[in-house]
N, C-alpha and C positions, 0 to 999 in steps of 0.2 A: 423606476428601482431597478436594481441590478440585483444579482444572485450569483456568487462563485459557483462554479462545478468543477468539479477535479478528478483526476484518475492518476493512477500511480502506475509503473512497470516496474516487475521487479527481476532483474537479473536470475533465474533461476537456479544457474547452474553455479552462481556464487553465493547463494543465500545458505546457510546454517541451519536453518529453523529455531534460531534464537528467540524467538516471539516476541522480542522486544516490540517490534511495530504493532503487534498484535495489540500489544497492553497499552501504547502508546497512542492507538486511534481511537478519537473522541466518539467517531459514530460506528462504531465496529462494522468497518468496512472490510477490515484484512484476516485472513486466518491463514492456518497453515494446512495444508493438502494431503488429501491421503497418502497421494503419489509422494516416491523419493526422486530427488535430483540425480544424478551421475557419482556422487561422492554420496549419495545414502541418505540424504538428508531431505523432511519433510519440508518444502519450500512456504513460503509466504505469497498467497496472492488475493487479489479482490472477491471478496466470499458476497461482498452486497455495494456493487460499483455503482448504483444510484444514490448512495447516501454521502459519497467522497464529496467533500467540499475545498479540497486540494491545499489543507492548514501543514503541510509537509511535516508534520509531528513525524510520522514513519521514517520518514528519510535522516532528520535530526539524529533519530537515535539510534540506526542501524550503523552497529560497528564496522561493517563490511564495504559499507555505500553502495548498494546495490541493488537501490530504491530510486527512480525516476521519476518526481511528481511532475505533474502535469495541469493548469488551471487556465480557466476560461470565464472571463465575463459574460453572464448573459443578462438581457434586458429582459424583465418579467413585466408583462401587459396591466 
């Protein structure tokens, strides 16, 4: 039996903190950082990385295409 695990990478300088990805994530992986980027926006980051399944919802809704999703199939014992 296999399980998909995922991870996202956010270009924090491009992210405008619109939070569309936060709303689109079905496993509550993404949050907005308390810190701001060079443009003054609270950027998105993986607040709960262990829950990411690599579904790509976040990347699909991102209006600035600043999210890259990585997926890996892991065999379960």
